[in-house]
N, C-alpha and C positions, 0 to 999 in steps of 0.2 A: 514746323509741324506740317507733315504732308497733307494735301487736300484729298479726302477720300473720293476716288473716282466714281463710286456708286451713288454719290450724292449730287453730282453735277446735273444741271438741267439746261438744255439749249433753248434758245429763242425759237418761236414757231417757224420763222422763215417765210419764204414766198413760194407758193405752189405754182409750178409751171410745167409745161409739156416740152419734152426734149425730142427733137427730130434730127435726123442724120443728114448731113451735107454730102453730096456726091464729091468724089475726089477731084473732078474737073472744076468744081466750084470753089475749091480752096485756093486762096491767093498764094502764089509762090513765095511771097514775102512773109506772110503770117504763118504758113504751115499749119500744124495741128494744135497750136497753142492759143488760138483765139476763137471764141464763139460769137454768134450773132443773135441779138435779141430783137424781137419785133418792137414796134413803137409802144404798144401797151406795156410790155414787160420792161422796156427801157425806162419808161416814165416811173414805173413802180420801183425799179432799182435806183434810179436817180433820186427819188424821194427818200429811199432808205439811206443812201450814201450822202445825201445832202448836197447834191450838185445839180446844175441846170442841164436840161436836155439840149441837144445840138440844134442848130438852125441852119439856114441856107448860107453857104459860103464858109462855114466853119467845119473844120475837121473833127471827126468824132473822138471823144475821149474813151478810155478803156476803164472798165470797172472790174475789180477782182471779186469773184464769187466762189463759193464752195458748193458744188453740186452734190447733194446727198442722195444717193441712189436708194430706191426701195429695196428692202431686204428680202431675198428669196430663200426661205428656210426649208424647201422641199427635201433637200439632201443634207440638211443639218448645218447649213452655213449660218454662222452667228456673228460674222464680222461686218460691222457697218463701215462701208467705204465711202469716201467722198473724193471729189475731183476738183482741185483748185484750178481756175482758168480765168484768163482775161476775157471780158465780154465787151463788144461794141455794138452800136445801134445800126440796124438796117435803115436804108433811106426810105422816105415816104413812097408809097405806091407798091411796097412789097406785099406779097400775098399773106393773108392771115395777120395783117398788122394790128388788128383789133384784138387778137388773142394773145395770151401770154405764152409765147413759143420761143424756145432757145434752140438754135441750130448749132450742132456740134459735129466735128469731123468724126469719121467712123472709129478712129483709133482712140477716141475719148470714151467710148461706151464700154462697159464691162463685157466680158465674154458671155456669150449666149443670151444677151439681153435683147428684148424686142427693139426694133428701131424707133418706135414711138413709145415713150414711157413718161409717166408723171413723176416729177422729182420735187425736192424741196431745195430752194436756193437760200444760202445764208450769206450775210455780209461778211467779208473777209479782208484781212490785211495780210498780204504775203509776208512770210517769215524769212528773215535773212539767215542763210545757212552758215553754220560755223565750221562744218566739216563735210567733205565730199571724198569718198573713196571710189576710185575709178578702176575699171579693168579694160585693158586694150582688147578690142574686138579683132579676132583673127578668123579667117576662113580655114577650111579643112586643109591641113598640110602647110599652112603659113606660119612662119616663126615671128614672134613679137619683136618689135624694135624697142630694145631697152633704153636706147639713148634719145628717143624722141620725146620731146616735151610738149604737151598739148597747149594750144592757145585758145582760151575760152573767153576772150575779152568781148567777143560779139554777143555773149549771153549776159554781160553785166548791164546794170541800169545805165541809161544814157545821161543821167544827171546826178550830181553828187548829193542832191537833197535826200531826205529821209523817205523811205518807201512808204507810200500810203495805200489807200484802197483804190485809187485810180491813177492813171498816168497819161499825160498828154502825148500826142504824136510828135516825134521829132521832125525836123524840116525835111529830111531826105529819106525817111523810113516810115513804113506803116507798122513797124514793130512797136509794142508798148514801151514807153520811156522808162517804166518801172522795172524793166528787165524781164527776161524769159523765165517762166516758171518751169523748173525741172523736177523730175519725179524719180524716186528710187526704182530702178529697173529700166529706165529709159536708155536709149542709144544716142549718144551725143557726138556731133562732129566737132573736131578740134579747131575748125575754122570754117569760113563760108565757102571754101572751095569744095566742089563736089568730089574731088579725088583725094581729099585729106583722110587721115586716119579717124577711126571712130572709137568711142569709149562707152562702155556700159557702166551705169551708175550702180555700184555694188551697195553703197550705204550712204545715207545722209543723216546729218545731225544739225539741230535738235529735233527736226521733224522729217517726215518722209517726202515732202514736196515743199519747195520754197524757192527763194531767189538766190542765185549765185552772185556774190559780190567780190570785190578785190581783196577783202579781208578774210574770205573763206579759205580755210586750210585744205589743200588738195593733196591727197595721197594716191599714188599710182600703185596698184597691186602688182606683184611680180607674177601672179598667175593670170594668164590671158583668158578671155572668154571665147570659147569656140562656138561659132555660129555658122549656119548654112546660108548661102547667098540669098535664098528665097525669103528669109525672114527679114533681111535688112530692107527698110523702106527707102524709096528713092528721093524722099524730101531732102532738099539740099541745105536748108537753113535751120530747121528745128528738129527737136527730138521726136521720135516715134516710139510708142510703147511696144517694144518687141518682147517683153517678158511675159505679158499676159495674153497676147493674141498672136495669131499667125495670119497675115494678110494675104489673100489670094485674089487674083483678078477674075473677071467673068470667063476668061478662057479656060480656067481650071474648074469651072462649075460642072457638075454632073447633070446633064439634061434629064436622064431617066429619073433621078431623084427629085428634080424640080417638078417634073410632070406628075409625080405621085402626090403632089400637094394641090390644094384647091384655093390657094391664096389669091386674093384680089391684089392687083399690082398698081392701084392708084396711089398717088403720093402728092405731097405738098412741097413745093420747091420755091425758095425765095427767088424772085425775079430781078432783084436789084442788089448789087453788091458794092462795097466801097471802091473808091478810086476808079469808077467807070467800068468795072468788070461786070459783064452781062453774060448770061447763058446764050450761046449762039443758037440759031435756028436748027443747026444740025444735031444739037443734043437731043437724043432720043428720050423724051420724057416718058415714053411707055415702059422703059426699063426702070421699074420702080424699086425702091428699097423699103416701101411701107406696106402695111397690111392692116386690114380691119380686124384681124384676129391676133394670134400670138406673134406672127411675123418672124419667128426665129429661124425658119428654114428658107426665107426668101434670099435670093442671091444678092450680095452687096459688093459693089466694086471696091476693092481694097478694104473690105469690111472686116468684121471681128469674128469670123467663123472659120473653123477648120474644114478641110475637104470632107464633105459628107460621103460616107461609104456607100457604094451602090447597094441596091436591095439584093440580098443574097437569095439564092434559089431555095425555096422551102423544101425541107426534107420530109420523107414519109412519116417519120416518127413525130414530126411537129404537128400532125393532124390526127384527129380522132373522129370516128363516126359515132353518132348518137341519135337521139330522137330528133335532132335538128341537124342542119348542115355542119360539117366539121369546121375547125378553125385553127389558127396558128397558136402554138404553145409559147407562153411567156412566163417569166419569173416575176412574181409580184414584189414590189418594194413599197413599204409603207412610208408615206410622206411624213417628214418630221416637222412640218410647218406649212403655213399658207404660201401660195405663189405670190410673186411680186406684182402680178397683173390681177386686178380685181375681176376681170372677165373670165379668168380661168379657175376661179374658186368654186367650191361646192363639192358635194358628195357624188355628183353624177358626172364627174370629169376625171379622165385618166390621161397620162402623158406617156408618149412613146417617142423613141428616136426616129429619125427620118428613115433609117433602114428598117425599123420596126413597122412603120406604116406600109412600106413596100412588101414586107413579108406577110402582113395581114391583108394586103390587097385593098387598102382603104386610102382615102384622102384625109387631110387634116380637117377637123370639124365634123366628120361623119359620126353618126350614131351607130354603135355596134352592140352586140350582145357579149357581155363578159361573164364567164362562168368558171367555176372551179372544177378541177378534175375529181375523180372518185375519192371520197373521203375514207377515213379509217374503217367506217362501218360498211363500206361497199356501195353506199348510195351515191348518186350523181350529184355534183355540187349545184347550188342554186345559180340562177342566171340573173343578170342585171343589165338594163339598158343604160349605156353611158356614152358620153361624148368624148371622142379621141382627139387629143391635141398633140402637137409636135413640140419636142424639146431637144435641141441639138446636143446638149450635154450628155444625153444618154447614148449617143453614138460613140463617144470617146471611151476607150477601154479604161477601167478603173478597178482597183482592188476592193473598193468599198461597195460596189454594186455588182450583181451577177450579170451574166451574158443574157441577152434578149430581155431587158428589164421593162416593166410597166409600172409606173408610179401611180399610186392611188391613195385616197384619203383613209384614215384609220377606220372610219365608220363603214366605208365600202368594203374594206378588207374584212372587217368583223362580220358583215352581212354575207360574204362569200364563204368564210371559214367560221362556222358557228362553234366548233369544238376546239379545245386548246391544242390537242395533238392530232395530226392527220398524217397519213402515209405519203401523201403527195401534195405539195404546196403550189404546184404550177397552176396557171389559169389559161383558158382558151379565149381568143378573140375571134368572133364570127361577124362578118359583114352583114348588114341588114339592108332591106329595100328602102329604108327611110333616107339614106344618104345624109346630106347636111341639113335637111329639114327636120323640124321637131317631130318626135314619134307621135303616132296617132294612138293615144291611150285615153281612157276615160278620166274625168275629173271626179274626185271623191266628194260625195255629199257630206259625209261626216266621218271623222276618225276619232278613236278613243285611245288616249295615251295614259300610261300608268307610270308612276315613279318606281324606279328600282331602288330597293333598300340599300343605301350606302351610308357611310359615316356622316357625310354632309347632308345628303338628301333626306335623312331621317329627322332632321331638326326643322320644326315648323317656322323658326325665326327667319329662315332663308327662303321663304316661299316667294317673296318678291323677286329674288334672283332667279328662281326656277322659271317664273313667268316671263321675265325679261329674256332669259336664254332661249326659251321656246319661241318667243316672237322673233328674235334675231335669226333663229334657225329657219323659220318658215317664211318670214317676210323679207329677209336680207338686210334689215336695218342694222346699224352698228352703234354701240354705245348709247342705246336708248333713244335714238333719233326717230322721228316719225317716218314711217315708210312713205316713199313717194307714190303718187297716184299711178296705178297700174296701167301701162300703155302696151304691154305685151302679154301674151298668154302665160300662165304659170309654167315654171320649168322644174319645180321640185317634185321628183318622183319618189314615192313612198310605197313600201310593201308591208303587209302584216308581218310582225315579228322584227321589224327594224329597231335597232337600238340607237337612240339619239343622245349625243353628249352635248351638254350645255354648260357654259361657265357659271360659276357661283362666286359672289362677292361675300366671303365669309366675314370680312371686317365691317360690312354694312348690312346687318340683318333687316333694319327698318329704315325707311327714308326719313331724314330729319324733318320734323314738323308734322309727320303723319303718324306719330306714335298712337294717337288716339283713334285713328281710323281703323275700322274693322276690316280685317282681311278675310278672304275666303278660306275657311279651314275645314270645310266639309269634305267627305271622301269623294264626292263627285261634283264637279262644277264646270261651267262653261267658261272657257278662257279665250274664245275667239274674238270677243268684243272687249273694249275697254282696257286694252293692254297699253296704257299710257302712264306717264309719270312714274315709271319704274326704274329709271336710269340711276346708276350710282353717281357718286361725286365725280365731277369732271377730272379727268386725268387718272382716276383709279383703275387698277387692273384686276381682273379676276384672280382669285387665289385657289380655287378648287373646281372640281368637275362634278356635275350631277348627271344622272342617266335616266332616260325615259325609254319605254318600249311601247311600240304601237300594238295594242291588243285587239283592236277592232277597226274595221273599215267598211263603209257603206258606199256603194257606187253602182252605176247603171252601165253594164257592158255596151260598148258601141255596136258590136256584133257578137251575139252569143257564140261560144265555142262549138255548140252543137250544130249551128247553122253554117260553120266554116269547116269543110272537110280537109283543108289543105294542111292543117297542123303546122303552119309555118310560124316564123318569129312574128311577122306582122299580124297574123290572126290571133296569136296568143296575146300580143300587145293590145289589140282592139278589145279582146275579152277581159282585159284587166289582170291577166295572170302574171304579167311582168311589172306590175305596179300601176299606180294612179297618180295623176297630178293632184297636188294639194294647194288650194288657194285660200289661205287663212288670213284673217284681218278684216278691217273695215271694208265692207262691200264685197268681201270674198264669197266664193261659192261653197266653201267647205267650212263646216262647223267642227271645231275641235273641243273635245271634252276630256278633262283631267279626272281620272277615276282610280282611286285606291293605290295600293302599294304592292308591287310584285317582288319576288325574290328571284335573282338570277346571278349567274357567275359571269362577271365582266373581266375578261383577260386583256392583256396588253394595253394597259391604261396609260403608259408613259407617252405613247404617240398622241393620245387624246389631249394630254396636257400641253404638248408642244403645238398642236394644231390650234389651240386657243391662247397661244402666247403665254403659257404658264411654265415656269421653270420645272423641268422634269426631275424626278428623283435620280441621282447619278447611278449608273450601273455599278454593281458590286465589283470591287477590285480583286477580291480574294475568290477566285473561281472555284477552288475545291470546297470552300465553306458554302458558297452560294449553291453549288450542285447538291451538297448534302442537305441543306435546308429545303431546296426545291423538291428533292426526292421525298423527304419526310412529309412535306405539305401535300404533295400530289398523291401520296398514299391515302390521305383522308378522303379523296374523291373517288377512289375505286369502289366498285360495286359491293365488294365484301365488307369494306369499311363502313359504307353507308348503311348496310343491313345490320351490322353488329354495333354501329355507332362507336367506332374506334376513337378513343380519347388520346390526344397528343399533347405533350408538354415538352418544351425545349428551353434550355438555358444557354445563352450566347455569352461567352467570356471574352474579355479583351480590354485593353487599356481605354480609358476615357478619351473620346475623340477618335477611336479606332474604326468607326463606321458600323457599329452594331445596329443601331436603329435604321440607318440607311440601307443596310443589307436586308433587314426585315421588310421595309416598305418597298424596296425595289423588287424583291421576289414576290411579295404579295400582289403588287400591281401587275406583275407579269402573269401569274397563274390564277388571279381572280379572287383574292381575299380582301376584305375590308380590314382596317386596322383601327382599334380603339386604344388609346394610350392612357397609362397611369404613371405619372411621374412621382416616384417615391420621395424625392427631395421636397415636393410640395406638401406631403403629409407627415414628414418626419417631425417628431416632437408632439404630435397630436395623441390623443388617447386612443386606445384600441377600438373604442366604439366609433370614433370619427374615421379612423382608417378603414374599418369594416364598412361604414356607410358610403365612403367614397368609392370603394371597389364595387360595392353592390350597385351603386348608380351606374357605373360603367358596365357592369354585367348586363343590366337591362338594355343598354344600347347595343351590346354585343348580340343579344337575342333578337333585337329588332332588325339588325342588318346582317344576319348570317347569310353566307359563310363569312366568318369574321375571326380576327386574331385579337386577343387581349394582350397588349404589350405592356409588361410591368418593367419600367426602366429603373436601373440602379437598385436592384432588389437587395443588394448587400447592406444598404443603409436602413432597412426596416428593423434590424436588430443588431446588437453588438455581441461579440463572442464573450465578453466579460459578463454580460447579463445572464447568458445561458449557463456559464460555468459557476457563477455565484449562487444562483437559485437551484441549479440542478434540474430545472424543468425546461421544457420547450418554450421558446418565446411566443408571445401571443400572435406576432405577425405570421409565424409558421402556420398556426391554426387558421388564420384568416385566409392564407393562400390555399390551404387544403380545402377549405369550404368553397373558395372560388373555383377550384378545379372540379369539385363535385357539381357546382352549379353549371359549369360549362359542359360537363358530361350530360346532365339532364337537358341542357339547351340543345344538344345534338339530337336528342330523342324527340323534343318538342318540335323543332323546326325542320328536321330532316336534312340539315346542312351541317357541315363540320364547324366546330368552334374550338379554337386552339389557344392554349396558354403558352406565351413566350416571355421569358424574362431575360434581362441583360444584367451583366455584372462587370463593373469596371475595376474592382479590386478583389481578386479571387481569394486572397488570404484573409480578407475581412468578412467573407460570406459565412454565415452560420450554417452548420451542417444540416440542421433541421429544415432551413429554407431551401438549401440546395437539394435536399431529398425530395422536395415536391416535384421537381422537374426530372423526367425520366430520360431525356436525351440532352447532350451538351455538345456545343460547337465552339471551338477555340479560334479566335481571330488574332493572328500574329501581325506584327508591323509589316507594311508592304515591302516587298523586295524591289530591286531596281526596275524590272519590267512593269511591275504594278505601279510604282511611283511615276513612271513615264505616262501610263494611261490616266492617272489622276491629274497630273500636270496638264496633259493634253485636254482634258475636260475643262479644267478651270481657266485655261488660257486659250480656249477655242475662239474667243472673240478678239484676241490680242495678236500683235505682229511681233515676231522675234527678229532681232538684228542678226546679221550674218556672223557676228562674233560669238554667238552662243547657240547651243542646241539643247533640246530637252534631255538628251542623253547626258550631257555634262551637268545639267541641273540635278537630274536624278541621282547621279553619282555623288554629288555634294550634299544631298539631303538624306543620307542614310539614317535610319532609326527614327525619322520623323513620321508622325501619324497623319492620316488623311486630313484631320482638322488643322494640323500644323501646315500642311501643304496648301490647303485652301487659304489660310491666313497669309502664307508666304506670297501666293499669287496676287492677292489684293494689295499687299504691301509693295510688291514690285511695281505694280501699275501706279500706285500713289507716288512712289519715288521717281518713276519715269515722267509722270506729269509735272511734278515739282521741278525736276531738272530742266525740262523743256521750257517751263515758264520762267525760271531764273535765267536761262541762257538767252531766250528770245525777248524777254520783257513784254510778253503778250499774255492775254487772258487765257484761262483754262479752256474756254470754248474755242478760241482761235487755234491753239495748238492741237486740240483734239480733231478739229476739222482738217488740219493739215496732215494728220496721221502721226502716231507715236510708234517708236521702236523700243522694245524692251531690250536693253543692252546687258552685256556681261557685268558692267559696273553696277547696274541696278540690282541684279541678282546677288552679287557679292555683298552689297550693303544689306539687303534684306536677309540673306543667310546669316550674316554676323549678328543682326538683331534677333533672329530666331534662336540662334544658339545661346546668346546671352540671356534669353528669357527663361532658360532652364534653371530652376532653383534646386534641383536634386543635387545632393552632394557628389554623386558620381559623375555629374556633368553629361555632356552630349558629345558624341564622337564627331570628329572632323578630320579632314586631310590637312596635315601640318604644312608649313612653308619653310622647311629646312632642307637645304640641298647639300650635296657632298662637298661643295666648296666651303661650307661652314665647319666641316670636320677635317681636322688636320691629322695626318697619319692614319693608323688603324686600317691599312689597306688589306692585310690578310684577314682580319676579322670581318671586314666588309664583304669580302668574297665568300666567306663561310656562311654568313647570314643570308646573302642573296641567293645562294644555292639552295638553302632550305626553304625560303619564302617564294621565290619566283617559279620554281618547278611546278608546284600544284596549281598555280594560277595560269601558267602558259600551257601546261599539258594536263588538263583535268581528266582526259580520257585514260590516263595511266592509273588513276585511282578510282575509276568507275566500277571495277569488278571486286571491290572489297579490299584493295591494297591500302594498308594504313600509311598515312603520311606523317611526317615528323612536323609537329606543330608547336613544340615547346623548346625554347632557347633560354638558357640561363647565362647571364653575363655577371661575372664576378671579378673582383680585383680591388685595388686600393680606391678610396673615395676620390672623386674628382677626375676620373679618367675618361669621362664622356659617355657613360652608359646610356643616359637618357637622350643625349643629343644623337647618339648613334641609332637608337630605336626610332626617333623621329625622322632621321634621314632615310632609313629603310622604308618607312611608311610613305614618305613623299615620293621616293623614286619608283615605288611600285603602285602609286595612286591608291593607297589603302587608307581607310579611316583609322584614327588613332585614339586610343583610350589610355589615359594615364591615371593610375590609381596608386595612391600611397597606402602602404600596409596598415597603418593605424586608422585610416578612414573607414576600414571595414568593421572596426570594433564598435559595439553598441551595448549599453547597459542592460537592455531587455533581453530576456531569454529567447533565443531563436532568431533574433534580428541580425546578428552577425552573420550567421549562415545564409539568411535571406539576402543580405547585401551581396554575398558572393554569387548567389543565383541570379540576382538582378544584373550584376555586371556582365556575366556571361550571356544572359538572355539579350541584353541590349547590344552586346557585341555581335551576336548571331543576327539580330535585326539589321545591324549596320554592315554585314558582311559584303565584301571582304574587309576585314578589320584586324588591327593589331592591338592586343591588350598588353600594356606595359605595367607591370607590378613592381614598383620600387620598394626598397626596404622589405624584401620578402621574408627575411629572417625574423622580423617582428611579429608576423602573423602565422608563420608556418614553422615553428620550432619543433624539436623532437617531442613526440607524444609521450606522455607519462612522466615527464620531468617538471611539469608545471604545478604550481601550488594553488591555482585558482580553484575555489570550491565548486564552481559550476561546470568546470571542464570546457569552457568556451573555446580555448585555444585548440584543444583536441578536436572539437566539432568543426571548427573552421578548416583545420587541416583535412579532415575527412571529406568535407564538402568540396574543398578545392581539388582533392584527388578525384572525386566523382566527376567534377566538371572537366578536368583535364583528360580523363578517360574518354569522355564524349567528344572532345575536340579532335582526337586522332582518327575517328571514324568518319565515314562519308556524311553522317547526319550532322556533324559539327559544322559543316559549311567551311567557307574560306576564312576561318578564324585562327589567328596565330597568337600564341602567348609568349611574351618575353618577360623574364624576371631579372631583377638586379639585386645583388647583395654584396656586402663587404665581408660577410662571415658565412661562407657556405658550410663550414663545419658545424654550424648550429642548426642547419635545416634538417627536417625529418628525412631520413634516407629514402622513404617511399616516393618522395618527389623526384628523385634522381634516377628512377628506374625507367627502362625503355617505354615509350608511349607517353611519357610526361615531359619533364625537363631533361630529355635525353641528349641534348646538345649543350655542352658547357664550354663557354668561350672566356678565356682569361684576357682581361684588358689591363695591360701593364702600362707603366709610364714610358715615355720616350727613352729609348736606350742608345740613341745616337744623336749627334748634333744636327744631322740632316732631318731627322724626324722632328726635332725641336723647332727647326727652321720652318717646316711645314705647318706646325701648329701656330707659330707666330704670324706667318703669312695669312693663315685663315682668320685669325683674330683681328688683324690690322688691315684687312682688305678694304674697309670703309674709312680708314684713317687718312689724314693728309700728313705724309711723312716729310721730314726735312731733307734737304739735298745731301747733307753730310751723314745721314743715318744709313747704316748697312745692317739689316736684320741678321745676316750671317755672323757678324761680329758679336752681336748680342747673344745669339745662340751658343757661340763658343764659350761664353762666360757662365752659362747656366749649368748647374750640376745635374746628374742623372736621376735625382729623386724628386724632380719637379713634375707634378701632375698637370693635367689639362686645366684644372681649376686654378693652380698656381700661376700658370701662364696667363690665364684670364685676368687674375688679380694684377699681374705684372703689367699687362697692357692697359688695364683700366687706370692703374696708378700713374703710369706714364702720361696718359691722356689728361688726367686730372692736373698733373703738374704743368703740362703745356697750356691748359686753359687758365690755370692760376697765373702763369707768367703773362699771358695775353691780357688778362683782366688788370693786372698791375700796370702794364704799359698803357692801357686805356685810361686808367685812373690818373696816371701821371700826365697824360696829354690833356685831360679835362682840367686838372689843377693848373697847368700852364695857361690854358685859355681863360680860366677864371681870374688869373693874376694879371692879365693884360688890361691896360687902362681903357676906360670907356671912350667913345660909344662902342657897344657890343652888337655885332650883327646876329646875335642869338640871345635867347632868354638868359638872364643872369640872376642867380648862379646857374651854370650849366649842369644838368643832371646826366648820369650815364644813360638813362633811357632815351632822352632826346638826342644825345650825341650818337648813339648806336643806330637810331631810327632815321636820322636825317643827315648827319655829318660824317660818319665813319666811312672809310674806304673799304673795299673788299678785302684788302690785305690785312687791315686792322681787325676784321671780324673773323678771319680764318686762323684757327689754332693749328700750328704745325708741330708735330711731335719730333723733337730733336734727340740726338744721341745722348746728351746729358740727362734728358728726362728718363730714358730707359736705365741709364747707369745709376741714377739716384734711386729709382724704384727698385732696381735689382739689389742695391745695397741694403735696403730696408725690408726686403721680402724674406719671410721665414717659411720654409717648406712645410706643407701640411702633413707630409709623411716623412718621418725620419728614416735614416738608413737602417736602423734596427727593425723598424716596422716593415720596410721593404724586404728585408731578408725573411721576415715572418710570412709575408704574402707569397714569396717565392716558394717557401716550404709548403704552404697550402696548395699552391698550384701543382706541385709535384705529387701531392697526396691525392688530388682529385682528377688527375689526368686519366685515371682508370675509368672514370664515369663517362668519358667522351666516346660515345658510340661511333664506330667507324674508323677509329684510329688504331693503327696497328700494332 
């Protein structure tokens, strides 16, 4: 039973500060694989690992730890990375020995991370690797040496003992005795010599970083790894991570870029190193790699940063004149999560690249005026005072971010762009006279905030969550902790009209033990004091978002605007026009009052969810359906719709698990609708009065939080078609929905905001017409195509790491016809399988292998795909790509060429059929039974990488009226969802006979033929997609002639028996390619003895019978040997009496267990074989072939 990944919890670990070592301070023996811990940290690690700290005269031990880096989600990174490394203690007298500091080489830090960062250290036992795939590193123009064998013994553990969490020093080496920890993507030297060849680690198993041992299987890839000389690190003995970083020296640093920053260059450097290594007096300590701020643009010798581009010359169009000084134009990017640095968080912080700082003419840490360009209504955008921070990652070109980006929080973006649609989304950054000091703005005496009516904020049960969220927003406390005493002036800038997003714990409406306490439920209350004891349960995460708007603010201007005639940014700031500081809490100068409820349209809510670490609603995969729904919903916000109170109702159809509710919620969050759900499965079986009461209760919530959507899920289960047809009247549920629609129409009039009715339907055929008539618009959701499946897989695997042997394109190709819910389940199952595989291989705990890093391999995906396909209970099954090659097909070469010409051309040259040219998509295989028609169809699907659908004719028949035709429609629809796909319909004559000749009273056979003809006509057009239909029959003379006309089964191929001994030999070789044949056996001699009326099935029976006779002969020999051993006198060296199971498991030799098929086995089987097709029947099939040759289009 796999262990669900989502249920695993790690130990808290040890909090420590990581700082960077200079390259000159790294020991030439230890390289970049060892870190140094201060005394305080070493004692804490030693206590955790249950070892003693070192003393005088003793050499230090090494402890293995996993460094878990803080997760930076600003650009959507969700992968938690950890770094496994050996750690040793610094000697007494080192600087900061009382602090928990871990010094790491620059190559160990992630890209673009600040040089000083707080991490979590976990106890770790390095995992022994079972597989390592290496690539030979070659420079430009160098050819790889295929005959060179790498010598990696210098990386092995120095003792044969089992690898533990620590390793003692060897006598002559400072390297950990437990072995070097290697990582996927590292560059390895093949020996200690500096001139030896290097290898890049392409893949490791069972984890991404571990210990190389003599038992590790090493595979050298034939494809070399091309690398430029600048990327290779000069460390002679250990690996350097060249995949993630590019190391540059101080000589490559751009001084202009560096001078555009205002970073302090003070740093902390250990003054004592092991083995007597000390920093010399000549080391320039002034060249620092540390910063009191973000530090990401500080030059690092051999560090983890790419060459920062010089500040480009600003263009004229990048500036604009207004009522204030012009500024540089940037493209806003909404942050998808908080920064990894706690100092850089908040709504008053923006991030620019180093080049962006130069374009704006500012230093890092400067306060600037950020304002939007002219909006759609022609007004100038609002301005905000923000602090500009540097982030080097924005200097790298990327397809995911625009040029000249500026990253900002969702609340700041909403404050700049108040409307959903604007003609220009750029922003301007203008320098201010404040520089790096805090802006001179007044402190608000009182502010008034109001709740915005949303689905969660309308419920009074969550009032404690609102208050907790407000306190965290204004005081900076987290998780309900008491705010620390204020030692600095307030830094929270607020303006009237600001919208504040706060987290809500929907699962904990009332604190346990406080149910009897009276909460403030008045419309106006003071919440600036007493905001304590509101924290949720420890470890719980918020599940929803609530919104507040600042409706009032009282402050005293430092200098009235009337007294300052300069009209500058600083004068506006002193007058309070650019916002005020808010100091809320115990002893604060600002009083905050919560008053009433306001209605407002909150757009782009998904970013707010991510900023509060709440999983966002996935983006819709079906872009046309999302665009149609967005256009319909946006129409309700138009001025004409609001005046006339336009009523809107939409029905979304699609299979269950197809993403209907996700589509509604995603679009609603984007354009500003609240969503209230009614799950019809929860009310099914109740009386009409209870159903009406449930919907009426939800309607009252819709009115309270308009603009709102009433989402009726699974509307088809409210009534059955049989009830409506039996009574002849409309079902009561239809009347209830009609009344709900009328209530929503009146709610639009009362509130002045749109209220929309949306229903979802998972089974369109079960939907009663009266209920479907309530909805005026409908949207159809089809199964995702390959590109859409790639986007779904990318979302669900965003925090996982794929092995080099698998790509998302390959997985998407194998998951045809799977719905989004199936893909989500598949991704979870794959991660469970990968975790279980790593645990079984390494014999380590789940936490250990997760810290070492997991790869999702092709084997994991194949196992999960097999389980997903087997879970289909539908009789028509699930499509998949078969595993039948042309080696399994003997003969039929001419037929193979004919089929591939028909199937491959539309796939390889789709542009030929783009202008309406009809393609040939129907192939009929006919001939005697057992000639390999099914096997041939599977081989075609495999060679063309097509999904394969095999349907037997009788499977389509159903006793209920209309169900047989529905089965035909479902088959072709599922094939279209799985395109490119091959539908193979066996025994076609049983379901498509001549019309009018059947005696069934219902005419079901005629209707099936008619439905089949309609579907085949759709396949030949461009709308049919890459779907090919292959039929098989023994009696083509019984088929309806309409099936054989052009555009349907217009390609008829006759599969005959083998007409030569050479063809028979090919069939025998294909069937026996996995057999062990005797030395005296010649298959050509066997083929010479076979008559020409043997079909492929007859040859299969012949080979199977021969193998059975060989196995029987071998079993008899084993039984005779066992009988001989049992007859021997005691004592017996085996259990007496000896059983066949024990003998085969422990005593039998390889020759005794191997069954070899001999010539006499084939001759005996051939003597007993009766042909399945007689010679008279063969003459009949030849007559049928001559009769139907006229139907083969294209023959002459």
